[in-house]
N, CA, C and O of each residue as an XYZ file, in Angstrom:
420
protein
N      -0.541    -15.528      5.269
C      -1.446    -14.669      4.511
C      -1.235    -13.216      4.953
O      -1.334    -12.902      6.139
N      -0.946    -12.343      3.998
C      -0.684    -10.934      4.289
C      -1.978    -10.167      4.484
O      -2.979    -10.443      3.824
N      -1.954     -9.209      5.388
C      -3.126     -8.357      5.596
C      -3.300     -7.378      4.443
O      -4.425     -7.070      4.050
N      -2.193     -6.890      3.904
C      -2.245     -5.952      2.793
C      -1.583     -6.618      1.597
O      -0.483     -7.160      1.706
N      -2.260     -6.572      0.454
C      -1.777     -7.240     -0.748
C      -1.685     -6.255     -1.904
O      -2.220     -5.148     -1.840
N      -1.004     -6.672     -2.952
C      -0.881     -5.866     -4.152
C      -2.271     -5.609     -4.738
O      -3.075     -6.532     -4.869
N      -2.545     -4.354     -5.089
C      -3.836     -3.993     -5.670
C      -4.828     -3.432     -4.670
O      -5.825     -2.837     -5.081
N      -4.597     -3.597     -3.368
C      -5.496     -3.046     -2.352
C      -5.427     -1.528     -2.348
O      -4.370     -0.947     -2.593
N      -6.559     -0.886     -2.068
C      -6.558      0.567     -1.884
C      -6.304      0.836     -0.410
O      -7.014      0.326      0.457
N      -5.279      1.648     -0.131
C      -4.875      1.910      1.245
C      -4.907      3.409      1.519
O      -4.910      4.229      0.600
N      -4.932      3.747      2.817
C      -4.877      5.130      3.270
C      -3.697      5.243      4.231
O      -3.444      4.339      5.027
N      -2.980      6.361      4.149
C      -1.805      6.575      4.982
C      -2.246      7.125      6.331
O      -3.001      8.095      6.391
N      -1.777      6.508      7.418
C      -2.160      6.902      8.773
C      -1.176      7.866      9.406
O      -1.558      8.640     10.284
N       0.090      7.842      8.983
C       1.114      8.686      9.598
C       2.153      9.067      8.563
O       2.390      8.332      7.605
N       2.773     10.225      8.763
C       3.828     10.677      7.877
C       3.413     11.874      7.060
O       2.354     12.458      7.289
N       4.247     12.241      6.105
C       3.999     13.456      5.337
C       2.796     13.333      4.409
O       2.236     14.354      4.009
N       2.383     12.124      4.054
C       1.229     11.909      3.179
C      -0.009     11.453      3.944
O      -0.887     10.810      3.368
N      -0.091     11.774      5.218
C      -1.204     11.336      6.063
C      -2.545     11.745      5.458
O      -2.749     12.901      5.085
N      -3.467     10.761      5.367
C      -4.796     11.007      4.840
C      -4.931     10.770      3.351
O      -6.053     10.757      2.845
N      -3.841     10.584      2.627
C      -3.913     10.350      1.194
C      -4.097      8.863      0.906
O      -3.681      8.007      1.687
N      -4.733      8.575     -0.239
C      -5.015      7.201     -0.621
C      -4.284      6.824     -1.894
O      -3.934      7.686     -2.700
N      -4.057      5.532     -2.067
C      -3.426      5.023     -3.276
C      -3.509      3.510     -3.329
O      -3.903      2.858     -2.362
N      -3.135      2.967     -4.468
C      -3.162      1.517     -4.662
C      -1.777      0.938     -4.377
O      -0.759      1.554     -4.691
N      -1.754     -0.249     -3.781
C      -0.497     -0.921     -3.461
C       0.110     -1.454     -4.745
O      -0.535     -2.184     -5.498
N       1.376     -1.075     -4.989
C       2.108     -1.518     -6.172
C       2.931     -2.759     -5.879
O       3.001     -3.676     -6.698
N       3.563     -2.786     -4.686
C       4.427     -3.903     -4.333
C       4.484     -4.052     -2.824
O       4.468     -3.057     -2.099
N       4.552     -5.295     -2.343
C       4.701     -5.597     -0.924
C       6.048     -6.274     -0.729
O       6.308     -7.327     -1.312
N       6.908     -5.671      0.090
C       8.225     -6.229      0.368
C       8.135     -7.192      1.551
O       7.235     -7.075      2.383
N       9.066     -8.142      1.627
C       9.034     -9.154      2.675
C       9.422     -8.606      4.045
O       9.138     -9.241      5.061
N      10.068     -7.436      4.095
C      10.497     -6.884      5.379
C       9.478     -5.933      5.998
O       9.809     -5.212      6.939
N       8.241     -5.915      5.488
C       7.181     -5.118      6.101
C       7.016     -3.729      5.523
O       6.337     -2.892      6.117
N       7.621     -3.465      4.377
C       7.439     -2.177      3.721
C       6.525     -2.363      2.522
O       6.465     -3.440      1.930
N       5.811     -1.290      2.171
C       4.836     -1.367      1.092
C       5.011     -0.165      0.178
O       5.144      0.964      0.649
N       5.011     -0.405     -1.125
C       5.131      0.644     -2.124
C       3.730      1.006     -2.592
O       2.998      0.155     -3.098
N       3.355      2.283     -2.421
C       2.019      2.746     -2.781
C       2.141      3.712     -3.954
O       2.998      4.596     -3.964
N       1.273      3.527     -4.935
C       1.314      4.317     -6.159
C       1.056      5.800     -5.883
O       0.005      6.159     -5.353
N       2.010      6.655     -6.240
C       1.852      8.102     -6.131
C       2.057      8.682     -4.746
O       1.841      9.879     -4.555
N       2.467      7.876     -3.765
C       2.669      8.378     -2.409
C       4.127      8.234     -1.985
O       4.866      7.417     -2.534
N       4.530      9.031     -1.007
C       5.884      9.048     -0.461
C       6.906      9.318     -1.565
O       7.902      8.607     -1.697
N       6.640     10.358     -2.352
C       7.525     10.741     -3.449
C       8.759     11.451     -2.897
O       8.651     12.317     -2.029
N       9.933     11.075     -3.408
C      11.190     11.702     -3.015
C      11.964     12.073     -4.271
O      11.702     11.556     -5.357
N      12.918     12.976     -4.104
C      13.792     13.371     -5.212
C      15.112     12.619     -5.069
O      15.779     12.703     -4.038
N      15.479     11.885     -6.115
C      16.729     11.141     -6.125
C      17.674     11.785     -7.128
O      17.272     12.138     -8.237
N      18.925     11.935     -6.731
C      19.954     12.437     -7.634
C      20.548     11.239     -8.370
O      21.107     10.338     -7.745
N      20.426     11.228     -9.693
C      20.851     10.098    -10.502
C      22.070     10.506    -11.322
O      22.065     11.550    -11.975
N      23.116      9.677    -11.284
C      24.318      9.924    -12.077
C      24.040      9.617    -13.536
O      23.296      8.682    -13.836
N      24.616     10.376    -14.444
C      24.448     10.036    -15.865
C      25.223      8.761    -16.211
O      26.319      8.525    -15.701
N      24.642      7.963    -17.072
C      25.284      6.734    -17.537
C      25.103      6.648    -19.049
O      24.079      6.156    -19.523
N      26.079      7.119    -19.801
C      25.935      7.139    -21.264
C      25.774      5.745    -21.877
O      25.148      5.605    -22.928
N      26.323      4.726    -21.243
C      26.227      3.366    -21.784
C      24.777      2.885    -21.843
O      24.390      2.206    -22.794
N      23.971      3.231    -20.836
C      22.568      2.804    -20.827
C      21.638      3.890    -21.325
O      20.423      3.693    -21.362
N      22.188      5.043    -21.713
C      21.353      6.122    -22.232
C      20.685      6.944    -21.150
O      19.743      7.683    -21.437
N      21.149      6.835    -19.898
C      20.575      7.586    -18.782
C      21.212      8.968    -18.739
O      22.430      9.096    -18.620
N      20.378     10.004    -18.836
C      20.879     11.370    -18.891
C      21.335     11.874    -17.529
O      22.251     12.693    -17.455
N      20.718     11.403    -16.455
C      21.070     11.855    -15.112
C      20.256     13.075    -14.714
O      19.460     13.587    -15.501
N      20.464     13.540    -13.480
C      19.732     14.691    -12.967
C      18.944     14.312    -11.731
O      19.249     13.321    -11.067
N      17.925     15.107    -11.424
C      17.093     14.876    -10.254
C      15.783     14.238    -10.711
O      15.064     14.801    -11.537
N      15.481     13.062    -10.168
C      14.305     12.292    -10.574
C      13.388     12.109     -9.379
O      13.852     11.820     -8.276
N      12.073     12.276     -9.592
C      11.090     12.009     -8.529
C      10.645     10.560     -8.640
O      10.323     10.088     -9.730
N      10.626      9.851     -7.511
C      10.166      8.471     -7.515
C       9.517      8.124     -6.183
O       9.686      8.829     -5.187
N       8.761      7.009     -6.186
C       8.070      6.549     -4.979
C       9.034      5.735     -4.132
O       9.885      5.013     -4.651
N       8.884      5.867     -2.819
C       9.664      5.056     -1.893
C       8.679      4.276     -1.020
O       7.544      4.709     -0.825
N       9.113      3.125     -0.494
C       8.207      2.309      0.320
C       7.870      2.959      1.661
O       8.633      3.767      2.192
N       6.705      2.582      2.194
C       6.212      3.045      3.491
C       6.121      1.826      4.395
O       5.811      0.729      3.929
N       6.384      2.006      5.672
C       6.248      0.915      6.625
C       4.778      0.506      6.715
O       3.894      1.363      6.708
N       4.520     -0.778      6.798
C       3.152     -1.296      6.817
C       2.358     -0.818      8.029
O       1.128     -0.786      7.986
N       3.049     -0.445      9.114
C       2.343      0.021     10.304
C       1.749      1.411     10.107
O       0.911      1.841     10.899
N       2.171      2.121      9.059
C       1.692      3.478      8.814
C       0.583      3.554      7.778
O       0.179      4.653      7.397
N       0.080      2.417      7.313
C      -1.023      2.421      6.368
C      -2.088      1.427      6.802
O      -1.817      0.503      7.569
N      -3.310      1.630      6.300
C      -4.422      0.718      6.572
C      -5.246      0.580      5.298
O      -5.254      1.480      4.457
N      -5.932     -0.535      5.159
C      -6.792     -0.744      3.996
C      -7.980      0.202      4.100
O      -8.591      0.323      5.161
N      -8.308      0.878      2.988
C      -9.388      1.857      2.959
C     -10.732      1.142      2.887
O     -10.949      0.281      2.034
N     -11.632      1.514      3.799
C     -12.987      0.962      3.835
C     -13.917      1.995      3.213
O     -14.114      3.069      3.781
N     -14.493      1.685      2.054
C     -15.332      2.648      1.343
C     -16.660      2.906      2.046
O     -17.297      3.928      1.790
N     -17.092      2.010      2.922
C     -18.351      2.200      3.655
C     -18.187      3.243      4.753
O     -19.008      4.152      4.880
N     -17.121      3.112      5.550
C     -16.889      4.055      6.650
C     -16.055      5.257      6.230
O     -15.920      6.212      6.995
N     -15.493      5.224      5.022
C     -14.661      6.309      4.475
C     -13.396      6.572      5.289
O     -12.930      7.708      5.374
N     -12.840      5.506      5.890
C     -11.571      5.622      6.611
C     -10.885      4.267      6.641
O     -11.434      3.275      6.162
N      -9.683      4.228      7.206
C      -8.928      2.989      7.262
C      -9.568      1.996      8.210
O     -10.133      2.375      9.236
N      -9.475      0.725      7.862
C     -10.088     -0.296      8.690
C      -9.123     -1.392      9.064
O      -8.159     -1.665      8.350
N      -9.397     -2.028     10.211
C      -8.609     -3.177     10.643
C      -9.144     -4.420      9.957
O     -10.329     -4.514      9.636
N      -8.246     -5.376      9.738
C      -8.578     -6.566      8.969
C      -8.544     -7.799      9.861
O      -7.675     -7.937     10.723
N      -9.504     -8.691      9.639
C      -9.528     -9.981     10.307
C      -9.663    -11.077      9.267
O      -9.841    -10.797      8.082
N      -9.579    -12.309      9.700
C      -9.700    -13.466      8.814
C     -10.820    -14.370      9.308
O     -11.056    -14.494     10.509
N     -11.505    -14.999      8.358
C     -12.479    -16.023      8.711
C     -12.614    -16.990      7.549
O     -12.268    -16.677      6.410
N     -13.128    -18.174      7.864
C     -13.353    -19.189      6.840
C     -14.828    -19.198      6.472
O     -15.700    -19.137      7.340
N     -15.094    -19.275      5.178
C     -16.463    -19.353      4.687
C     -16.931    -20.808      4.707
O     -16.143    -21.716      4.972
N     -18.211    -21.021      4.426
C     -18.778    -22.362      4.434
C     -18.114    -23.266      3.406
O     -18.000    -24.473      3.618
N     -17.669    -22.679      2.276
C     -17.030    -23.489      1.240
C     -15.551    -23.753      1.521
O     -14.868    -24.367      0.702
N     -15.044    -23.291      2.681
C     -13.681    -23.592      3.094
C     -12.652    -22.534      2.742
O     -11.486    -22.665      3.116
N     -13.061    -21.472      2.018
C     -12.107    -20.424      1.654
C     -11.793    -19.541      2.858
O     -12.662    -19.259      3.682
N     -10.530    -19.109      2.944
C     -10.109    -18.180      3.984
C     -10.124    -16.782      3.383
O      -9.441    -16.535      2.389
N     -10.896    -15.855      3.972
C     -11.049    -14.521      3.401
C     -10.757    -13.449      4.448
O     -10.812    -13.701      5.652
N     -10.444    -12.245      3.962
C     -10.229    -11.097      4.833
C     -11.543    -10.324      4.963
O     -12.331    -10.258      4.019
N     -11.768     -9.740      6.148
C     -12.964     -8.921      6.340
C     -12.621     -7.737      7.235
O     -11.676     -7.793      8.021
N     -13.412     -6.644      7.104
C     -13.240     -5.478      7.965
C     -13.865     -5.788      9.320
O     -15.013     -6.227      9.393
N     -13.108     -5.559     10.396
C     -13.610     -5.865     11.733
C     -14.752     -4.938     12.152
O     -15.611     -5.337     12.938
N     -14.771     -3.717     11.640
C     -15.787     -2.757     12.057
C     -17.154     -3.036     11.433
O     -18.177     -2.863     12.095
N     -17.186     -3.469     10.158
C     -18.460     -3.639      9.464
C     -18.750     -5.079      9.061
O     -19.837     -5.359      8.556
N     -17.811     -6.001      9.268
C     -17.930     -7.405      8.866
C     -18.115     -7.590      7.355
O     -18.580     -8.643      6.918
N     -17.756     -6.575      6.553
C     -17.808     -6.688      5.103
C     -16.546     -7.381      4.612
O     -15.467     -7.164      5.162
N     -16.671     -8.210      3.584
C     -15.536     -8.936      3.042
C     -14.664     -8.018      2.200
O     -15.174     -7.189      1.446
N     -13.366     -8.162      2.326
C     -12.400     -7.428      1.501
C     -12.200     -8.214      0.218
O     -12.199     -7.634     -0.867
N     -12.032     -9.523      0.324
C     -11.838    -10.400     -0.831
C     -13.203    -10.882     -1.330
O     -14.034    -11.366     -0.562
N     -13.400    -10.734     -2.622
C     -14.680    -11.203     -3.180
C     -14.403    -12.181     -4.299
O     -15.337    -12.700     -4.910
Protein backbone atom coordinates (compact mmCIF):
# COMPACT_ATOMS: atom_id res chain seq x y z
CA UNK A 1 0.00 0.00 0.00
CA UNK A 2 1.49 3.33 -1.11
CA UNK A 3 1.61 6.31 1.22
CA UNK A 4 0.98 8.71 -1.64
CA UNK A 5 -1.57 7.86 -4.33
CA UNK A 6 -2.92 9.37 -7.51
CA UNK A 7 -5.32 12.24 -6.73
CA UNK A 8 -3.81 13.15 -3.34
CA UNK A 9 -3.06 16.81 -2.67
CA UNK A 10 0.62 17.14 -1.79
CA UNK A 11 3.02 19.89 -0.72
CA UNK A 12 6.65 20.10 -1.82
CA UNK A 13 9.15 19.98 1.07
CA UNK A 14 12.40 20.58 -0.84
CA UNK A 15 13.59 21.89 -4.18
CA UNK A 16 12.80 24.83 -6.41
CA UNK A 17 9.02 24.50 -5.82
CA UNK A 18 9.26 24.27 -2.02
CA UNK A 19 5.97 25.20 -0.34
CA UNK A 20 3.82 24.83 -3.46
CA UNK A 21 0.87 22.44 -3.61
CA UNK A 22 -0.61 20.29 -6.35
CA UNK A 23 -2.48 17.10 -7.12
CA UNK A 24 -0.67 13.83 -7.85
CA UNK A 25 -1.03 12.88 -11.52
CA UNK A 26 1.01 9.68 -11.57
CA UNK A 27 3.03 7.52 -9.16
CA UNK A 28 6.03 5.69 -10.64
CA UNK A 29 7.25 2.36 -9.24
CA UNK A 30 10.78 3.69 -8.61
CA UNK A 31 9.67 6.24 -5.99
CA UNK A 32 9.09 9.27 -8.18
CA UNK A 33 5.83 11.18 -8.31
CA UNK A 34 4.41 13.45 -11.02
CA UNK A 35 2.57 16.45 -9.55
CA UNK A 36 0.26 18.62 -11.62
CA UNK A 37 1.80 22.04 -12.40
CA UNK A 38 4.99 21.53 -10.38
CA UNK A 39 8.65 20.93 -11.32
CA UNK A 40 8.16 22.46 -14.77
CA UNK A 41 11.15 22.22 -17.13
CA UNK A 42 11.83 23.34 -20.69
CA UNK A 43 12.42 20.49 -23.14
CA UNK A 44 13.88 20.97 -26.60
CA UNK A 45 11.75 18.90 -28.99
CA UNK A 46 12.86 17.94 -32.51
CA UNK A 47 10.36 18.54 -35.28
CA UNK A 48 8.72 15.41 -36.68
CA UNK A 49 6.69 16.13 -39.81
CA UNK A 50 5.35 12.55 -39.95
CA UNK A 51 3.46 12.97 -36.66
CA UNK A 52 2.72 16.67 -37.18
CA UNK A 53 5.06 17.79 -34.36
CA UNK A 54 6.35 21.29 -35.08
CA UNK A 55 9.24 21.15 -32.60
CA UNK A 56 10.73 23.92 -30.47
CA UNK A 57 10.95 24.50 -26.73
CA UNK A 58 8.12 22.93 -24.72
CA UNK A 59 7.35 23.33 -20.99
CA UNK A 60 6.36 20.11 -19.23
CA UNK A 61 6.16 18.56 -15.76
CA UNK A 62 8.88 16.24 -14.52
CA UNK A 63 8.62 13.76 -11.63
CA UNK A 64 9.75 14.60 -8.08
CA UNK A 65 11.29 12.14 -5.65
CA UNK A 66 8.72 10.94 -3.10
CA UNK A 67 11.02 11.93 -0.22
CA UNK A 68 10.63 15.60 -1.21
CA UNK A 69 6.84 15.75 -0.92
CA UNK A 70 4.24 15.12 1.79
CA UNK A 71 0.46 14.81 1.79
CA UNK A 72 -1.15 18.18 2.58
CA UNK A 73 -3.16 18.28 5.81
CA UNK A 74 -5.89 20.92 5.50
CA UNK A 75 -6.39 21.07 9.29
CA UNK A 76 -2.79 21.96 10.18
CA UNK A 77 -2.15 23.74 6.83
CA UNK A 78 1.13 21.87 6.26
CA UNK A 79 2.49 18.51 5.17
CA UNK A 80 1.71 15.54 7.36
CA UNK A 81 3.13 12.11 8.03
CA UNK A 82 0.95 9.14 7.21
CA UNK A 83 0.20 6.00 9.21
CA UNK A 84 -2.02 2.97 8.67
CA UNK A 85 -4.69 1.40 10.83
CA UNK A 86 -7.53 -1.07 10.48
CA UNK A 87 -11.10 0.01 11.15
CA UNK A 88 -13.71 -2.11 12.93
CA UNK A 89 -15.14 -3.24 9.58
CA UNK A 90 -11.70 -4.60 8.56
CA UNK A 91 -10.70 -1.87 6.08
CA UNK A 92 -7.09 -0.67 6.08
CA UNK A 93 -6.98 3.15 5.91
CA UNK A 94 -4.39 5.93 5.96
CA UNK A 95 -4.46 8.59 8.69
CA UNK A 96 -2.45 11.69 9.64
CA UNK A 97 -0.20 10.90 12.60
CA UNK A 98 -0.43 14.43 14.00
CA UNK A 99 -4.24 14.76 14.14
CA UNK A 100 -5.47 11.13 13.77
CA UNK A 101 -7.78 12.31 10.94
CA UNK A 102 -8.42 9.80 8.16
CA UNK A 103 -6.98 10.52 4.71
CA UNK A 104 -9.15 7.87 3.00
CA UNK A 105 -12.88 8.29 3.42
